[in-house]
KELOGU-58919 format. One record per residue (C-alpha): residue number from 0; residue in three letters; x, y, z. Coordinates in steps of 0.5 Angstrom, whole numbers, plus 2048, in hexadecimal, padded with zeros to 3 digits. Example, Ala and Ser with C-alpha at 12.3 -4.5 7.8 and 13.67 -1.06 7.14 Angstrom:
BEGIN
{num=0 residu=ALA px=819 py=7F7 pz=810}
{num=1 residu=SER px=81B py=7FE pz=80E}
END
This chain:
BEGIN
{num=0 residu=MET px=A3C py=95D pz=986}
{num=1 residu=ASN px=A38 py=95C pz=97F}
{num=2 residu=ILE px=A3A py=956 pz=97B}
{num=3 residu=ASP px=A38 py=95A pz=975}
{num=4 residu=HIS px=A3D py=95F pz=977}
{num=5 residu=ILE px=A42 py=95A pz=977}
{num=6 residu=GLU px=A40 py=957 pz=970}
{num=7 residu=ALA px=A40 py=95E pz=96D}
{num=8 residu=PHE px=A47 py=95F pz=970}
{num=9 residu=MET px=A4A py=959 pz=96D}
{num=10 residu=TYR px=A46 py=95B pz=966}
{num=11 residu=VAL px=A4A py=961 pz=966}
{num=12 residu=VAL px=A51 py=95E pz=968}
{num=13 residu=HIS px=A50 py=959 pz=962}
{num=14 residu=PHE px=A4E py=95E pz=95D}
{num=15 residu=ASN px=A52 py=963 pz=960}
{num=16 residu=SER px=A4C py=968 pz=95E}
{num=17 residu=PHE px=A46 py=96A pz=961}
{num=18 residu=HIS px=A43 py=96B pz=95B}
{num=19 residu=LYS px=A44 py=964 pz=958}
{num=20 residu=ALA px=A42 py=961 pz=95F}
{num=21 residu=ALA px=A3C py=965 pz=95F}
{num=22 residu=GLU px=A3A py=962 pz=958}
{num=23 residu=ALA px=A3C py=95B pz=95A}
{num=24 residu=MET px=A38 py=95B pz=960}
{num=25 residu=PHE px=A32 py=95E pz=95C}
{num=26 residu=LEU px=A32 py=964 pz=961}
{num=27 residu=SER px=A33 py=96C pz=960}
{num=28 residu=GLN px=A3A py=96F pz=961}
{num=29 residu=PRO px=A38 py=973 pz=967}
{num=30 residu=THR px=A35 py=96D pz=96A}
{num=31 residu=VAL px=A3C py=969 pz=96A}
{num=32 residu=SER px=A3F py=96F pz=96C}
{num=33 residu=ALA px=A3A py=970 pz=972}
{num=34 residu=ARG px=A3C py=969 pz=974}
{num=35 residu=ILE px=A43 py=96A pz=974}
{num=36 residu=LYS px=A42 py=970 pz=978}
{num=37 residu=THR px=A3E py=96D pz=97D}
{num=38 residu=LEU px=A43 py=967 pz=97E}
{num=39 residu=GLU px=A49 py=96C pz=97F}
{num=40 residu=GLY px=A45 py=96F pz=984}
{num=41 residu=GLU px=A44 py=968 pz=988}
{num=42 residu=LEU px=A4B py=967 pz=987}
{num=43 residu=ASP px=A4D py=96E pz=989}
{num=44 residu=THR px=A52 py=96E pz=983}
{num=45 residu=GLU px=A53 py=970 pz=97C}
{num=46 residu=LEU px=A53 py=96A pz=977}
{num=47 residu=PHE px=A54 py=96D pz=971}
{num=48 residu=GLU px=A58 py=974 pz=96E}
{num=49 residu=ARG px=A56 py=978 pz=968}
{num=50 residu=GLN px=A5C py=978 pz=963}
{num=51 residu=GLY px=A5A py=97D pz=95E}
{num=52 residu=ARG px=A54 py=97A pz=95A}
{num=53 residu=GLY px=A55 py=973 pz=95D}
{num=54 residu=ILE px=A56 py=970 pz=964}
{num=55 residu=ILE px=A5B py=96C pz=968}
{num=56 residu=LEU px=A5B py=967 pz=96E}
{num=57 residu=THR px=A5E py=96A pz=974}
{num=58 residu=GLU px=A62 py=966 pz=978}
{num=59 residu=LYS px=A5D py=964 pz=97D}
{num=60 residu=GLY px=A58 py=963 pz=978}
{num=61 residu=LYS px=A5D py=95D pz=975}
{num=62 residu=ALA px=A5D py=95B pz=97C}
{num=63 residu=PHE px=A56 py=95A pz=97D}
{num=64 residu=ILE px=A55 py=956 pz=976}
{num=65 residu=PRO px=A56 py=94F pz=979}
{num=66 residu=PHE px=A51 py=951 pz=97F}
{num=67 residu=ALA px=A4C py=953 pz=97A}
{num=68 residu=GLU px=A4D py=94D pz=976}
{num=69 residu=GLN px=A4C py=948 pz=97C}
{num=70 residu=ILE px=A46 py=94C pz=97F}
{num=71 residu=ILE px=A42 py=94B pz=978}
{num=72 residu=ARG px=A44 py=944 pz=977}
{num=73 residu=THR px=A42 py=942 pz=97E}
{num=74 residu=PHE px=A3B py=946 pz=97D}
{num=75 residu=GLN px=A3A py=942 pz=976}
{num=76 residu=GLN px=A3C py=93B pz=97A}
{num=77 residu=GLY px=A37 py=93D pz=97F}
{num=78 residu=LYS px=A32 py=93E pz=97A}
{num=79 residu=LYS px=A33 py=938 pz=977}
{num=80 residu=GLN px=A33 py=934 pz=97D}
{num=81 residu=LEU px=A2C py=937 pz=97F}
{num=82 residu=LYS px=A29 py=935 pz=978}
{num=83 residu=ALA px=A26 py=92E pz=977}
{num=84 residu=GLY px=A2A py=928 pz=975}
{num=85 residu=SER px=A31 py=928 pz=974}
{num=86 residu=ASP px=A32 py=929 pz=96D}
{num=87 residu=LEU px=A38 py=92E pz=96B}
{num=88 residu=GLU px=A36 py=934 pz=968}
{num=89 residu=GLU px=A37 py=934 pz=961}
{num=90 residu=ILE px=A3A py=939 pz=95C}
{num=91 residu=THR px=A3A py=938 pz=954}
{num=92 residu=ILE px=A3F py=93B pz=950}
{num=93 residu=GLY px=A3F py=93C pz=949}
{num=94 residu=ALA px=A45 py=93D pz=944}
{num=95 residu=ASN px=A46 py=93E pz=93D}
{num=96 residu=ILE px=A4A py=939 pz=939}
{num=97 residu=ILE px=A51 py=93C pz=939}
{num=98 residu=THR px=A50 py=93E pz=941}
{num=99 residu=SER px=A4E py=937 pz=942}
{num=100 residu=GLN px=A54 py=934 pz=93F}
{num=101 residu=TYR px=A59 py=938 pz=941}
{num=102 residu=PHE px=A57 py=93B pz=948}
{num=103 residu=ILE px=A52 py=937 pz=94B}
{num=104 residu=PRO px=A56 py=931 pz=94D}
{num=105 residu=PHE px=A5B py=936 pz=950}
{num=106 residu=ALA px=A56 py=93A pz=954}
{num=107 residu=LEU px=A50 py=935 pz=957}
{num=108 residu=PRO px=A55 py=931 pz=95C}
{num=109 residu=LEU px=A57 py=938 pz=95F}
{num=110 residu=TRP px=A50 py=93A pz=95F}
{num=111 residu=LYS px=A4E py=933 pz=963}
{num=112 residu=GLU px=A54 py=934 pz=967}
{num=113 residu=LYS px=A52 py=93B pz=96A}
{num=114 residu=ASN px=A4A py=939 pz=96A}
{num=115 residu=PRO px=A4A py=932 pz=96D}
{num=116 residu=ASP px=A42 py=933 pz=96E}
{num=117 residu=LEU px=A41 py=934 pz=967}
{num=118 residu=ARG px=A3F py=92F pz=962}
{num=119 residu=PHE px=A41 py=932 pz=95B}
{num=120 residu=LYS px=A3D py=930 pz=955}
{num=121 residu=PHE px=A41 py=932 pz=94E}
{num=122 residu=ILE px=A3E py=933 pz=947}
{num=123 residu=SER px=A42 py=934 pz=941}
{num=124 residu=ALA px=A3E py=937 pz=93B}
{num=125 residu=THR px=A3E py=93D pz=936}
{num=126 residu=ASN px=A3D py=944 pz=938}
{num=127 residu=GLU px=A36 py=944 pz=935}
{num=128 residu=GLU px=A34 py=93E pz=939}
{num=129 residu=LEU px=A37 py=941 pz=93F}
{num=130 residu=MET px=A34 py=947 pz=93F}
{num=131 residu=ASP px=A2D py=943 pz=93E}
{num=132 residu=LYS px=A2F py=93F pz=944}
{num=133 residu=LEU px=A31 py=945 pz=948}
{num=134 residu=LEU px=A2A py=948 pz=947}
{num=135 residu=ARG px=A26 py=942 pz=948}
{num=136 residu=LYS px=A2A py=941 pz=94F}
{num=137 residu=GLN px=A2D py=93B pz=94D}
{num=138 residu=VAL px=A34 py=93D pz=94E}
{num=139 residu=ASP px=A36 py=942 pz=954}
{num=140 residu=ILE px=A3C py=945 pz=950}
{num=141 residu=ALA px=A40 py=944 pz=94A}
{num=142 residu=PHE px=A46 py=946 pz=946}
{num=143 residu=MET px=A45 py=948 pz=93F}
{num=144 residu=LYS px=A46 py=94E pz=93A}
{num=145 residu=ASP px=A43 py=954 pz=93C}
{num=146 residu=VAL px=A3B py=955 pz=93B}
{num=147 residu=ALA px=A37 py=95B pz=93B}
{num=148 residu=HIS px=A30 py=959 pz=93F}
{num=149 residu=SER px=A2C py=95D pz=944}
{num=150 residu=GLY px=A2C py=957 pz=948}
{num=151 residu=LEU px=A33 py=955 pz=949}
{num=152 residu=GLN px=A39 py=958 pz=94C}
{num=153 residu=ASN px=A40 py=957 pz=949}
{num=154 residu=HIS px=A47 py=958 pz=94C}
{num=155 residu=LYS px=A4D py=957 pz=948}
{num=156 residu=THR px=A52 py=952 pz=94B}
{num=157 residu=LEU px=A56 py=94D pz=946}
{num=158 residu=ASP px=A5B py=950 pz=941}
{num=159 residu=ASN px=A59 py=94D pz=93A}
{num=160 residu=SER px=A5C py=951 pz=935}
{num=161 residu=ILE px=A5E py=94F pz=92E}
{num=162 residu=ARG px=A66 py=94E pz=92D}
{num=163 residu=LEU px=A6A py=94C pz=927}
{num=164 residu=VAL px=A6E py=946 pz=929}
{num=165 residu=VAL px=A73 py=942 pz=925}
{num=166 residu=TYR px=A78 py=93C pz=926}
{num=167 residu=PRO px=A7E py=93D pz=929}
{num=168 residu=GLY px=A84 py=93F pz=924}
{num=169 residu=HIS px=A7F py=942 pz=91F}
{num=170 residu=PRO px=A82 py=948 pz=91C}
{num=171 residu=PHE px=A7C py=94D pz=91F}
{num=172 residu=GLN px=A7F py=94C pz=926}
{num=173 residu=VAL px=A85 py=951 pz=925}
{num=174 residu=GLN px=A81 py=955 pz=920}
{num=175 residu=THR px=A7E py=95C pz=922}
{num=176 residu=GLU px=A79 py=960 pz=91F}
{num=177 residu=LEU px=A76 py=95A pz=91B}
{num=178 residu=SER px=A72 py=95D pz=914}
{num=179 residu=VAL px=A6C py=95A pz=912}
{num=180 residu=GLN px=A6F py=958 pz=90B}
{num=181 residu=THR px=A74 py=954 pz=90F}
{num=182 residu=LEU px=A6F py=951 pz=914}
{num=183 residu=ALA px=A6A py=94F pz=90E}
{num=184 residu=MET px=A70 py=94B pz=90B}
{num=185 residu=GLU px=A70 py=946 pz=910}
{num=186 residu=PRO px=A6C py=940 pz=911}
{num=187 residu=LEU px=A66 py=941 pz=916}
{num=188 residu=VAL px=A61 py=93D pz=91A}
{num=189 residu=PHE px=A5A py=940 pz=91A}
{num=190 residu=PHE px=A57 py=93E pz=920}
{num=191 residu=GLU px=A4F py=93E pz=91F}
{num=192 residu=CYS px=A4B py=93F pz=926}
{num=193 residu=GLY px=A48 py=944 pz=92A}
{num=194 residu=ALA px=A4F py=945 pz=92E}
{num=195 residu=PHE px=A4F py=94C pz=92A}
{num=196 residu=ASP px=A4D py=950 pz=924}
{num=197 residu=TRP px=A52 py=94D pz=91E}
{num=198 residu=ASN px=A4F py=953 pz=91A}
{num=199 residu=GLN px=A54 py=958 pz=91E}
{num=200 residu=VAL px=A5A py=953 pz=91C}
{num=201 residu=HIS px=A57 py=953 pz=914}
{num=202 residu=LYS px=A56 py=95B pz=915}
{num=203 residu=ILE px=A5E py=95C pz=915}
{num=204 residu=PHE px=A5F py=958 pz=90F}
{num=205 residu=GLU px=A59 py=95B pz=90B}
{num=206 residu=VAL px=A5C py=962 pz=90D}
{num=207 residu=SER px=A62 py=961 pz=90A}
{num=208 residu=ASN px=A5F py=95D pz=904}
{num=209 residu=VAL px=A63 py=957 pz=905}
{num=210 residu=GLU px=A61 py=950 pz=905}
{num=211 residu=PRO px=A63 py=94C pz=90B}
{num=212 residu=ARG px=A65 py=944 pz=90B}
{num=213 residu=PHE px=A60 py=941 pz=90F}
{num=214 residu=GLU px=A62 py=93A pz=90E}
{num=215 residu=PHE px=A5E py=936 pz=914}
{num=216 residu=GLN px=A57 py=938 pz=916}
{num=217 residu=VAL px=A56 py=934 pz=91D}
{num=218 residu=ASN px=A50 py=935 pz=922}
{num=219 residu=HIS px=A54 py=932 pz=928}
{num=220 residu=LEU px=A59 py=936 pz=92C}
{num=221 residu=GLU px=A5E py=930 pz=92E}
{num=222 residu=VAL px=A5E py=92E pz=926}
{num=223 residu=ALA px=A60 py=936 pz=924}
{num=224 residu=LYS px=A65 py=936 pz=92A}
{num=225 residu=SER px=A68 py=92F pz=928}
{num=226 residu=LEU px=A69 py=931 pz=921}
{num=227 residu=ILE px=A6D py=938 pz=923}
{num=228 residu=VAL px=A71 py=934 pz=928}
{num=229 residu=SER px=A73 py=92F pz=922}
{num=230 residu=GLY px=A76 py=934 pz=91E}
{num=231 residu=SER px=A70 py=933 pz=919}
{num=232 residu=CYS px=A6E py=93B pz=919}
{num=233 residu=ILE px=A6D py=941 pz=91E}
{num=234 residu=GLY px=A66 py=944 pz=920}
{num=235 residu=PHE px=A62 py=948 pz=925}
{num=236 residu=LEU px=A60 py=945 pz=92B}
{num=237 residu=PRO px=A5C py=947 pz=931}
{num=238 residu=TYR px=A61 py=948 pz=937}
{num=239 residu=LEU px=A5D py=943 pz=93C}
{num=240 residu=CYS px=A5F py=93D pz=937}
{num=241 residu=ILE px=A66 py=93F pz=936}
{num=242 residu=LYS px=A68 py=941 pz=93D}
{num=243 residu=LYS px=A6C py=93B pz=93F}
{num=244 residu=GLU px=A6F py=93A pz=939}
{num=245 residu=LEU px=A72 py=941 pz=939}
{num=246 residu=GLU px=A74 py=940 pz=940}
{num=247 residu=GLU px=A78 py=939 pz=93E}
{num=248 residu=GLY px=A7B py=93D pz=937}
{num=249 residu=THR px=A78 py=938 pz=933}
{num=250 residu=LEU px=A74 py=93E pz=930}
{num=251 residu=VAL px=A77 py=945 pz=92F}
{num=252 residu=GLU px=A72 py=94B pz=92E}
{num=253 residu=VAL px=A74 py=950 pz=929}
{num=254 residu=ASP px=A72 py=957 pz=92A}
{num=255 residu=VAL px=A6D py=95A pz=925}
{num=256 residu=SER px=A6A py=95F pz=929}
{num=257 residu=HIS px=A6C py=964 pz=924}
{num=258 residu=LEU px=A68 py=960 pz=91F}
{num=259 residu=ILE px=A62 py=95E pz=923}
{num=260 residu=LYS px=A60 py=95E pz=92A}
{num=261 residu=ILE px=A5A py=959 pz=92C}
{num=262 residu=LYS px=A59 py=95A pz=934}
{num=263 residu=GLN px=A54 py=955 pz=937}
{num=264 residu=HIS px=A52 py=953 pz=93E}
{num=265 residu=ILE px=A4E py=94D pz=941}
{num=266 residu=TYR px=A49 py=950 pz=945}
{num=267 residu=LEU px=A46 py=94E pz=94B}
{num=268 residu=THR px=A3E py=94E pz=94A}
{num=269 residu=HIS px=A38 py=94E pz=94F}
{num=270 residu=LEU px=A31 py=950 pz=950}
{num=271 residu=ASN px=A30 py=957 pz=953}
{num=272 residu=GLN px=A2E py=955 pz=95A}
{num=273 residu=GLY px=A35 py=953 pz=95B}
{num=274 residu=LEU px=A38 py=94D pz=95F}
{num=275 residu=GLU px=A36 py=94A pz=965}
{num=276 residu=ALA px=A3D py=947 pz=966}
{num=277 residu=PRO px=A42 py=94E pz=967}
{num=278 residu=LEU px=A48 py=94A pz=969}
{num=279 residu=LEU px=A48 py=946 pz=962}
{num=280 residu=TRP px=A4A py=94D pz=95F}
{num=281 residu=ASN px=A50 py=94D pz=963}
{num=282 residu=ASP px=A52 py=946 pz=961}
{num=283 residu=ILE px=A50 py=947 pz=95A}
{num=284 residu=LEU px=A55 py=94D pz=95A}
{num=285 residu=PHE px=A5A py=949 pz=95D}
{num=286 residu=SER px=A5A py=943 pz=958}
{num=287 residu=ILE px=A5A py=948 pz=953}
{num=288 residu=GLN px=A61 py=94B pz=956}
{num=289 residu=GLU px=A64 py=944 pz=957}
{num=290 residu=PHE px=A62 py=942 pz=950}
{num=291 residu=GLU px=A65 py=948 pz=94D}
{num=292 residu=GLN px=A6C py=947 pz=951}
{num=293 residu=ASN px=A6C py=93F pz=950}
{num=294 residu=HIS px=A6C py=93A pz=94B}
{num=295 residu=HIS px=A65 py=936 pz=94B}
{num=296 residu=PRO px=A63 py=92F pz=949}
{num=297 residu=SER px=A62 py=92C pz=942}
{num=298 residu=PRO px=A5B py=92E pz=93F}
{num=299 residu=LEU px=A55 py=929 pz=940}
END
């Protein structure tokens, strides 16, 4: 049984797609399909079933996952044992500022628990710095905004859409179909940083020819958030920084999808060559699911 075939299986499981698995492994889709087909022949069972344009794991495919993980871990441990020295294998993970504050403290302990033989090095930097570090091979993977570069691959992960939030009891909490004119009358906090493009927010006021009341201009998410929680103003903030407050009810989201939609995500980015630790993908996806379903620690 070829370890490459088992790794291909795990990549397809993680991405639920032959095409995305091929991109992550820097292989052609037919090569990945051939590896899965060979593995199925060796196991004498189907691991995936076609469902329209997508795929689903068969019951036997689901049952094979823990064995595949164990085989890969055992193989990786054997490789480490044969290498000179006893140092742990190190992986360097980078993240932009907002991901560093609100996701990484939650995820790092989970990754270490699942990968005790890995040493994790973490770097927080701007999106531009992270792209440079990836290309210089100073960072293995990075959580950042979507970037277009022929040498990099991006995978959509965390939801970081922009939401309008108010303090509990604010009149907007029960108001439907909020107008731009009504919104412009409220004191707003202007959060100035690279978390999103404020021009999109300004545009809704410009189109309606109204001047918004930007009474606070700050460059720190926690300051902007605290101003809203205190009842001093309302504001548009990225989801990652307000997730905990929305869950606890100290902030309330107001639906303004009829006025503006700012959908954005944090992407997991790496070089085209892919990763040498395929099981880490599964652990990252697991940590994202856990993060989306649970509370997370206070920011750094």
